[in-house]
C-alpha positions as CSV (number, residue, x, y, z in Angstrom):
1,X,70.0,128.3,112.0
2,X,69.3,124.7,111.0
3,X,71.4,125.3,107.7
4,X,74.3,126.5,109.7
5,X,74.2,123.5,112.1
6,X,74.1,121.1,109.1
7,X,77.0,122.9,107.4
8,X,79.1,122.8,110.6
9,X,78.3,119.1,111.1
10,X,79.3,118.2,107.6
11,X,82.6,120.1,107.9
12,X,83.5,118.4,111.1
13,X,82.8,114.9,109.7
14,X,84.9,115.6,106.6
15,X,87.8,117.5,108.2
16,X,89.7,114.5,109.8
17,X,89.7,112.6,106.5
18,X,90.9,115.7,104.6
19,X,93.9,116.0,106.9
20,X,95.4,112.7,105.9
21,X,97.5,113.0,102.8
22,X,100.8,111.8,101.4
23,X,103.8,113.7,102.6
24,X,106.7,113.9,100.2
25,X,110.3,115.2,100.5
26,X,112.1,117.3,97.9
27,X,114.4,115.2,95.7
28,X,118.0,115.1,96.9
29,X,121.1,113.9,95.0
30,X,122.9,111.1,96.9
31,X,126.5,110.5,95.9
32,X,128.7,107.4,95.8
33,X,129.7,107.5,99.5
34,X,126.4,108.2,101.2
35,X,123.3,106.3,102.0
36,X,119.7,107.4,102.0
37,X,116.9,106.8,104.5
38,X,113.3,107.9,105.1
39,X,112.3,108.4,108.7
40,X,109.0,109.0,110.4
41,X,108.1,109.4,114.1
42,X,104.7,109.4,115.6
43,X,104.4,112.4,117.9
44,X,100.7,111.9,118.6
45,X,99.1,110.0,121.6
46,X,97.4,107.5,119.2
47,X,98.8,104.9,116.7
48,X,99.4,106.1,113.1
49,X,99.0,103.9,110.1
50,X,101.2,104.7,107.0
51,X,103.6,103.3,104.5
52,X,107.2,104.6,104.0
53,X,108.7,104.6,100.5
54,X,112.0,105.7,99.0
55,X,112.1,106.3,95.3
56,X,114.9,107.0,92.7
57,X,114.2,109.7,90.1
58,X,115.8,107.4,87.5
59,X,112.8,105.0,88.1
60,X,111.9,102.5,90.7
61,X,111.2,102.0,94.3
62,X,114.4,101.6,96.4
63,X,112.8,100.7,99.7
64,X,109.2,100.2,101.0
65,X,108.1,99.5,104.6
66,X,104.8,98.1,103.4
67,X,101.8,99.0,105.5
68,X,102.8,99.8,109.1
69,X,101.2,101.0,112.3
70,X,103.5,103.2,114.4
71,X,102.8,103.3,118.1
72,X,103.0,106.7,119.9
73,X,106.6,107.8,120.3
74,X,107.9,105.1,117.9
75,X,109.1,105.4,114.4
76,X,109.9,103.6,111.2
77,X,112.9,103.8,108.9
78,X,113.6,102.5,105.3
79,X,117.1,102.6,103.8
80,X,118.9,102.5,100.5
81,X,122.7,101.7,100.6
82,X,124.7,103.9,98.2
83,X,121.9,104.7,95.7
84,X,124.0,107.0,93.6
85,X,120.9,108.8,92.3
86,X,118.4,111.6,93.0
87,X,116.0,110.2,95.5
88,X,112.9,111.3,97.5
89,X,110.7,109.9,100.3
90,X,106.9,109.4,100.3
91,X,104.9,108.9,103.5
92,X,101.5,107.5,102.5
93,X,98.2,109.0,104.0
94,X,99.4,110.5,107.2
95,X,98.3,113.6,109.1
96,X,101.1,116.1,109.2
97,X,100.2,117.1,112.8
98,X,100.7,113.6,114.1
99,X,104.1,112.8,112.6
100,X,107.5,114.2,111.9
101,X,108.9,112.8,108.6
102,X,112.1,113.4,106.7
103,X,114.7,112.3,104.1
104,X,118.1,111.7,105.7
105,X,121.5,111.2,104.1
106,X,124.4,109.7,106.0
107,X,127.8,108.1,105.3
108,X,129.1,104.9,106.6
109,X,132.4,105.5,104.8
110,X,133.5,108.6,106.6
111,X,132.4,110.0,110.0
112,X,130.4,108.3,112.7
113,X,127.2,107.5,110.6
114,X,125.3,110.5,111.9
115,X,122.9,112.2,109.5
116,X,124.6,114.8,107.4
117,X,121.5,116.0,105.5
118,X,118.0,116.1,106.8
119,X,115.1,117.3,104.6
120,X,111.6,117.5,106.2
121,X,108.6,116.1,104.3
122,X,105.7,118.4,103.5
């Protein structure tokens, strides 16, 4: 019985740390008339610490929020204006149950600037 209690206690103390991991979106090709953004919203009742990054497959970081703490119900966005590249988003060390994160593509050349492509992070 004592072994089972110790095992259960060790699992419960490790589980929260194991849930925090980087979330990454699939790579998306962004053309010459569209912009790219990475968006994250905290859907939990507690503040969430993370860092939001937008990368180009050709190499390099296009945008970086730096370390941020997001209040419950708030969000953070990073942008790249007309990257003309294949890009993806990375959300550093977050718990997927506490946030909703995505890559978003939108145009400021045609339309009203609404997101035309939304790809969730996993």
